[in-house]
C-alpha positions in Angstrom: 6.6 16.9 -16.5 4.9 20.2 -15.9 6.3 22.9 -18.2 8.0 25.4 -15.9 11.0 27.7 -16.4 14.6 26.7 -15.7 14.6 29.3 -12.9 11.7 27.6 -11.2 13.5 24.3 -11.3 16.7 25.9 -9.9 14.7 27.5 -7.0 13.0 24.2 -6.3 16.3 22.5 -5.7 17.8 25.2 -3.4 18.2 24.5 0.3 16.5 27.1 2.5 14.1 28.0 -0.3 10.9 29.9 0.4 7.7 28.1 -0.5 4.4 29.8 -1.4 1.1 28.1 -1.8 -2.3 29.3 -3.1 -5.6 27.5 -3.6 -8.2 28.8 -6.0 -11.8 27.7 -5.2 -13.9 29.1 -8.1 -14.0 32.9 -7.3 -12.0 32.7 -4.1 -8.2 32.5 -3.6 -6.6 31.3 -0.4 -2.9 32.0 0.4 -0.5 30.8 3.0 -2.1 33.0 5.7 -5.2 30.8 5.5 -3.8 27.4 4.3 -2.7 25.1 7.1 -1.5 22.1 5.1 -2.3 19.9 2.1 -1.5 16.4 0.9 -1.5 15.6 -2.8 -1.2 12.1 -4.2 -0.2 11.8 -7.9 -0.6 8.1 -9.0 0.4 6.3 -12.2 1.1 2.7 -11.1 -0.7 1.7 -7.9 1.1 -1.7 -7.9 4.1 -1.8 -10.2 5.1 -0.5 -13.7 2.5 -1.3 -16.3 0.4 0.3 -19.1 -3.3 0.9 -19.4 -3.8 2.5 -15.9 -6.3 5.4 -15.4 -5.8 6.4 -11.8 -7.5 9.3 -10.0 -5.3 11.8 -8.1 -6.3 13.1 -4.6 -5.9 16.5 -3.0 -6.8 17.1 0.6 -6.2 20.4 2.4 -7.1 22.3 5.6 -7.6 26.0 6.0 -9.0 28.8 8.1 -12.4 29.5 6.6 -15.6 30.9 8.0 -18.0 30.3 5.1 -18.6 27.2 2.9 -17.1 25.4 0.0 -19.7 23.4 -1.7 -19.4 19.8 -2.9 -18.2 19.6 -6.5 -16.5 23.1 -6.3 -13.6 23.2 -8.6 -10.2 23.5 -6.7 -6.9 24.5 -8.3 -3.8 24.5 -6.1 -0.5 26.1 -7.0 3.1 26.2 -5.7 5.7 28.9 -6.1 9.2 29.6 -4.9 9.4 33.3 -5.7 5.7 34.4 -5.6 5.8 35.1 -9.4 5.8 31.8 -11.3 3.2 29.3 -10.1 3.2 25.6 -10.9 -0.2 24.0 -11.0 -0.9 20.8 -9.1 -4.1 19.9 -10.9 -7.8 20.5 -11.2 -9.9 18.8 -8.5 -13.5 18.7 -7.3 -14.7 18.7 -3.7 -15.9 15.3 -2.6 -16.1 15.7 1.2 -15.9 18.5 3.7 -15.4 18.7 7.4 -16.1 22.0 9.2 -15.0 22.6 12.8 -15.5 26.2 13.9 -13.4 28.4 11.7 -11.5 25.5 10.2 -12.3 23.4 7.2 -10.8 20.1 6.0 -11.6 19.4 2.3 -11.0 16.2 0.3 -10.9 16.5 -3.5 -10.3 14.2 -6.5 -9.6 14.9 -10.1 -12.2 14.1 -12.8 -11.0 10.5 -13.2 -12.6 9.8 -9.8 -16.1 10.5 -11.1 -15.9 8.4 -14.3 -17.3 5.3 -12.6 -20.5 5.1 -14.6 -21.2 2.3 -17.0 -19.6 3.0 -20.4 -21.9 3.0 -23.5 -21.3 3.9 -27.1 -23.3 4.5 -30.3 -20.4 3.4 -32.5 -20.4 0.0 -34.1 -17.5 -2.2 -35.1 -15.2 -2.0 -36.9 -14.1 1.4 -35.6 -10.9 2.9 -34.2 -9.6 3.5 -30.7 -9.3 7.2 -31.4 -12.9 7.4 -32.5 -14.0 5.7 -29.3 -12.0 8.2 -27.2 -13.4 11.2 -29.2 -17.0 10.0 -28.6 -16.3 9.3 -24.9 -14.7 12.7 -24.3 -17.6 14.5 -26.1 -20.2 12.5 -24.1 -18.7 13.1 -20.7 -17.3 16.7 -21.0 -13.6 15.7 -21.0 -10.9 18.0 -22.5 -8.4 15.8 -24.3 -5.1 16.9 -25.8 -4.8 14.0 -28.3 -6.9 11.0 -29.1 -4.2 8.5 -29.8 -3.7 6.2 -32.8 -6.2 5.1 -35.4 -5.8 1.5 -34.3 -8.8 -0.6 -35.5 -11.1 -2.1 -32.9 -13.1 -5.1 -33.7 -14.8 -5.6 -30.3 -16.3 -3.0 -27.9 -16.9 -4.1 -24.2 -20.3 -3.4 -22.8 -19.6 -4.3 -19.1 -17.0 -1.7 -18.1 -16.9 1.8 -16.6 -15.8 5.0 -18.4 -12.5 5.0 -16.5 -11.8 1.4 -17.5 -12.5 2.1 -21.1 -10.0 5.0 -21.0 -7.5 2.6 -19.6 -8.1 0.1 -22.4 -7.6 2.8 -25.0 -4.4 4.0 -23.3 -3.0 0.4 -23.3 -3.3 0.0 -27.0 -1.4 3.2 -27.3 1.5 1.9 -25.2 0.5 4.4 -22.5 -1.1 5.2 -19.2 -4.0 7.7 -19.0 -4.3 10.5 -16.4 -5.5 14.1 -16.0 -2.6 16.5 -16.1 -2.0 19.5 -13.9 -4.3 21.6 -16.2 -7.2 19.2 -16.0 -6.7 17.8 -19.5 -6.6 14.1 -20.3 -3.2 13.0 -21.4 -1.3 9.8 -22.2 2.1 9.2 -20.8 4.1 7.0 -23.2 7.6 5.4 -22.7 9.9 7.1 -25.1 13.4 6.7 -23.7 15.7 8.8 -21.5 14.2 11.7 -19.5 16.6 14.6 -19.1 15.7 15.5 -15.5 18.2 14.5 -12.9 17.4 14.3 -9.2 20.6 14.7 -7.1 21.1 12.9 -3.9 21.7 16.2 -2.1 18.0 16.9 -2.5 17.0 13.5 -1.0 16.6 13.0 2.7 16.4 9.2 2.6 16.4 6.4 0.1 14.9 3.1 1.1 14.8 -0.5 -0.3 13.8 -2.2 -2.6 16.5 -1.0 -5.0 16.8 -4.2 -7.1 16.9 -3.8 -10.8 13.9 -4.7 -13.0 13.8 -5.4 -16.7 10.4 -5.7 -18.4 10.6 -8.0 -21.5 7.2 -9.6 -21.8 3.5 -8.7 -21.9 0.5 -11.0 -21.5 -3.1 -9.9 -22.1 -6.4 -11.5 -21.1 -9.0 -10.3 -23.7 -11.9 -12.1 -22.1 -11.9 -14.6 -24.9 -8.2 -15.6 -25.1 -4.8 -15.1 -23.5 -2.3 -13.3 -25.7 1.4 -13.0 -25.0 4.5 -11.4 -26.6 8.2 -11.5 -25.6 10.2 -13.8 -23.3 10.5 -13.4 -19.6 9.6 -14.7 -16.2 7.0 -13.5 -13.7 9.1 -10.6 -12.5 9.8 -9.3 -16.0 6.2 -9.6 -17.3 3.4 -7.0 -17.5 -0.1 -8.6 -17.2 -3.2 -6.9 -18.5 -6.9 -7.3 -19.0 -7.9 -5.6 -22.2 -10.8 -6.7 -24.6 -9.6 -4.2 -27.3 -6.2 -6.0 -27.7 -5.1 -8.2 -30.6 -2.0 -10.3 -31.1 -0.8 -8.0 -33.8 -1.2 -4.9 -31.7 0.4 -6.6 -28.7 3.5 -7.5 -30.8 3.8 -3.9 -31.9 3.5 -2.6 -28.3 6.2 -5.0 -27.1 8.6 -4.1 -29.9 8.1 -0.3 -29.2 8.0 -0.5 -25.4 10.6 -3.0 -24.4 12.9 -3.7 -22.7 12.2 -1.3 -19.9 15.0 -1.1 -17.4 14.5 0.6 -14.1 15.0 0.4 -10.3 12.6 0.0 -7.4 12.9 2.6 -4.7 11.2 4.8 -2.1 12.7 8.2 -1.7 12.0 11.1 0.7 13.0 14.4 -0.8 12.4 18.1 -1.2 9.1 18.6 -3.0 9.6 19.5 -6.7 6.0 20.1 -7.9 6.8 19.9 -11.6 7.5 16.1 -11.3 4.5 14.0 -12.4 3.8 10.3 -11.8 4.3 8.1 -14.8 7.6 9.5 -15.9 11.1 8.2 -15.8 13.8 10.3 -14.1 17.5 9.9 -13.3 18.8 9.8 -9.7 22.4 10.9 -9.5 24.9 9.9 -6.8 27.7 12.5 -7.2 31.0 10.9 -8.0 29.5 7.4 -7.9 27.0 6.8 -10.7 23.4 7.1 -11.9 20.3 4.9 -12.0 16.8 5.3 -13.4 13.6 5.6 -11.4 10.0 5.2 -12.5 7.7 7.7 -10.8 4.9 5.2 -9.9 3.5 7.5 -7.3 4.4 10.9 -5.7 3.0 12.0 -2.4 3.4 15.7 -1.8 3.0 17.3 1.7 2.8 21.0 2.4 2.7 22.6 5.9 4.7 25.7 5.2 7.5 23.6 3.7 7.0 21.2 0.8 8.3 17.6 0.9 7.6 14.6 -1.3 7.9 10.9 -1.2 8.6 9.1 -4.5 7.7 5.5 -5.2 9.3 3.5 -8.0 7.4 0.2 -7.8 8.7 -3.0 -9.2 7.8 -6.6 -8.6 9.7 -8.2 -5.7 11.7 -11.3 -5.9 10.0 -12.6 -2.8 7.0 -14.9 -3.0 3.9 -12.6 -2.9 1.7 -15.5 -1.6 1.1 -15.4 2.2 1.7 -18.9 3.5 0.1 -19.8 6.8 3.1 -21.4 8.4 5.4 -18.5 7.3 2.9 -16.0 8.7 2.7 -17.8 12.0 6.5 -18.0 12.3 6.8 -14.3 11.5 4.1 -13.4 14.2 6.0 -15.6 16.7 9.2 -13.8 15.9 7.6 -10.4 16.3 6.0 -11.3 19.6 9.3 -12.7 20.9 11.1 -9.5 19.9 8.6 -7.4 21.8 8.7 -9.5 24.9 5.2 -10.8 24.1 4.1 -14.4 24.8 1.3 -16.3 23.2 0.8 -20.1 23.2 -2.2 -22.4 22.8 -2.9 -26.0 23.8 -5.8 -28.3 23.0 -5.9 -31.9 24.3 -5.6 -34.3 21.4 -6.5 -37.4 23.6 -9.0 -37.9 26.3 -7.8 -37.2 29.9 -8.7 -39.7 32.6 -8.6 -38.0 36.0 -8.1 -39.8 39.2 -6.7 -39.1 42.7 -3.2 -38.9 41.2 -2.2 -35.6 39.5 -2.5 -35.5 35.7 -0.8 -32.7 33.7 -3.5 -31.0 31.7 -1.4 -28.3 30.1 2.2 -27.3 30.1 3.9 -24.2 28.6 7.6 -23.5 28.1 8.9 -20.2 26.9 11.8 -17.8 27.1 11.5 -14.4 28.8 13.7 -11.8 27.1 14.1 -9.9 30.4 13.4 -10.2 34.1 10.0 -9.4 35.8 7.8 -10.4 32.9 4.3 -11.7 33.6 2.1 -14.4 31.9 -1.5 -15.5 32.4 -2.8 -19.1 31.9 -6.5 -19.4 30.9 -8.0 -22.9 30.7 -11.5 -23.9 29.7 -12.6 -27.6 29.7 -15.7 -29.7 29.8 -15.5 -32.5 32.5 -17.7 -35.6 32.8 -18.2 -36.1 36.6 -18.4 -39.9 36.4 -19.8 -40.0 39.9 -17.2 -37.8 41.6 -18.0 -34.2 42.6 -14.7 -32.6 43.7 -11.9 -31.6 41.3 -8.5 -30.1 42.4 -6.4 -27.9 40.1 -2.8 -26.9 40.8 -0.4 -24.5 39.0 3.4 -25.1 39.0 5.8 -22.3 38.0 9.3 -23.5 37.3 8.5 -26.7 39.3 7.1 -24.9 42.4 3.4 -25.2 43.3 2.0 -21.7 43.5 -1.7 -22.2 43.6 -4.3 -24.9 44.3 -8.0 -24.6 43.9 -11.1 -26.8 44.5 -14.0 -27.1 42.1 -17.3 -28.7 43.0 -19.1 -30.3 40.0 -22.3 -32.3 39.5 -21.0 -35.9 39.5 -23.8 -37.1 37.1 -23.4 -34.6 34.3 -20.9 -32.7 32.1 -19.9 -29.2 33.2 -17.8 -26.4 31.7 -15.1 -25.1 34.0 -13.0 -22.0 33.6 -9.6 -21.7 35.4 -7.0 -19.0 35.2 -3.8 -17.9 37.0 -1.5 -14.8 36.6 2.2 -15.6 37.1 4.2 -12.4 38.0 7.9 -11.5 38.3 9.1 -14.3 36.1 12.9 -14.5 35.8 14.8 -13.8 32.5 15.5 -17.0 30.5 13.6 -20.3 30.3 10.3 -20.7 32.2 7.7 -23.4 32.5 4.2 -23.1 33.7 2.0 -26.3 34.1 -1.5 -27.0 35.3 -2.4 -30.3 36.9 -5.8 -31.8 37.7 -6.9 -34.6 40.1 -10.1 -35.8 41.9 -10.7 -36.0 45.6 -12.1 -39.5 45.0 -13.4 -41.5 42.1 -12.7 -40.6 38.5 -13.6 -37.8 35.9 -13.0 -37.6 32.2 -12.2 -34.8 29.7 -12.9 -35.9 26.2 -10.6 -35.2 23.3 -10.6 -31.6 22.1 -12.7 -30.4 25.1 -9.8 -28.6 26.9 -8.4 -25.4 25.5 -5.6 -23.7 27.4 -3.8 -20.4 26.4 -0.7 -18.7 27.8 -0.5 -14.9 27.1 2.0 -12.4 28.5 3.7 -9.1 27.9 7.3 -8.4 28.7 7.7 -5.5 31.2 10.9 -3.9 32.3 9.7 -2.8 35.7 10.5 0.4 37.5 11.2 3.4 35.3 12.9 1.4 32.4 11.6 1.9 28.9 10.1 -0.7 26.6 11.0 -0.7 22.9 7.9 -1.8 21.0 9.0 -0.7 17.5 11.5 -2.0 15.1 13.0 -0.5 12.0 11.2 -1.9 8.9 13.3 -0.2 6.1 17.0 -0.1 5.8 18.6 3.1 4.6 21.3 2.8 2.0 23.7 5.5 0.8 24.5 4.5 -2.7 22.5 3.3 -5.7 23.5 2.7 -9.3 21.6 2.1 -12.5 21.6 3.0 -16.2 19.2 5.6 -17.4 15.8 5.4 -19.1 12.7 7.5 -19.2 9.2 8.6 -20.1 7.9 11.8 -21.6 4.4 13.2 -21.7 2.7 12.8 -25.0 0.8 16.0 -25.1 -2.7 15.2 -26.3 -2.2 18.0 -28.9 0.9 16.5 -30.3 0.9 14.1 -33.1 1.4 10.4 -32.3 4.1 8.5 -34.1 2.8 5.9 -36.5 3.7 2.4 -35.9 6.2 2.5 -38.8 7.9 5.6 -37.4 8.1 4.2 -33.9 
């Protein structure tokens, strides 16, 4: 959490507060009269709570500007509620720029974004994790507030990036790694309860999933073997890849770190810029109870006002695997709810056509409202068999509505395309069928050579409105949970020894 005064925290939680913003771009400073808006993404866990992440933060802003901000320019944004005390949002570097007249849109990332080069070291094993981090920071110009523990390393990977190596070192220190709001590399380590309380009166909406999660087990793929420590199922397990890890170190991490008890959530709220991703805070429902939230990600938005969306990500109890049959059923349900129709038919057996009508395709469906329309498209390859005239007919709810004649070469196979648009269909069950027959003689359509589709879109007709969207999230008024938390291990603070922890 950014170190700001109690007054700053109080002002940030007031309703009707005044918000000030400034952006420093090297020797230039832009204030609210120039800044149109910004979006700031602070990320710790892109999927769900874990250790060993090294995520880059993103800052994108638009302003009135008549000159140029060069690529790689250092950008420092700040927020204030009284124009006196300014909370930093980070140190970023321009990656892309879009200039339109007197307006500029700038996309920036912090230093973690650029650390994608292949990692290399002059150190040999055995060495320590702290020695590896010291050398890395020295080689790549990184300011670091603490280098972690002196844990011995017996293997150094040669096929990873600088950012991945920082993540490996963070993991053996029970931490995630990120650049803080002052542009310094820090580790955020789980240490117990965090004292900041977010009250429901500052939240605009709380969304599911609010199920409780308890992390009890860690498994690690070192590249040579699979290590595990603790007991728990899939939803209570942290899974890592880390070539620096050993079984002894993993056991220590599990003993120090777990169990972790928190709640998954998505919360829209007033923006409080001192909150940082990776920490644990307490959400308070006045008169009801409290529950703990992991700040997996925070998205801040400024457009004269400052809002935020907090994500506390946990593993879902639902099966994450997408099953084809389940997906098709879900799509069918969505189409039906929107008044959409989609059906497909392929002939499994050969069709022998004669002077008597043969049903080539038939579709039954339910219209959710009156006056819907549907179109039948049919492509098939026919063997003339000596006959040269084919008659096609369309029946809608038992009534013949169209008949057409197709002339074919009776001695060869031909591809025929046939379609019909059925309009003003009634509400309820409907049937559309297509029949084929010859004027004389016989024709054949081989198995799999006829493909027919029925597509349609529900329409209300007249001036009525169509509802094409449905609510995805369900709002809930009350959440409860026990507390827990993180704190920032300043990279100038001493790290507890394993015996002290």
